[in-house]
C-alpha positions, 0 to 999 in steps of 0.5 A: 500500500502506498500513501500519497498527499492529496491535491484537489484539481478543479476538473470534473469528469462526469461521475468518473473517478480520475486521479493524476500522479507525477511521472516519477511517482507513477514509475515508482509505483509501476502505474501507466496512463489509463490504469485503474487503481483502488484509492481509499481515504478512511472508510471511503473508497473508489476505483479511479482512472490514472492520468500522468502529469509533471505539471499538476502534481509533485512527486509524492502527491496525488491529484484528485479530480473534483468527483474523486475528491468528493467521493473520498470526502477529502478535507483540505489538510488531510495528510494522505490517501492510500492506493 
């Protein structure tokens, strides 16, 4: 299990759960664009589609589209989510 710092991304995907990870983080976790991952915050969880970007997130962060942020009920200041 990996823990990453959540970052809200102000984009919606129409009830699809999407996350964005940095290329370095993706390589470390062996993730590829369009992979599906199980992501969890406390008791809330979702299956999300992976996007990769070096501009939206830093190494060790996971960007959450608004749909995903709301589904996981992340609160600004939450330290980590698990995947």
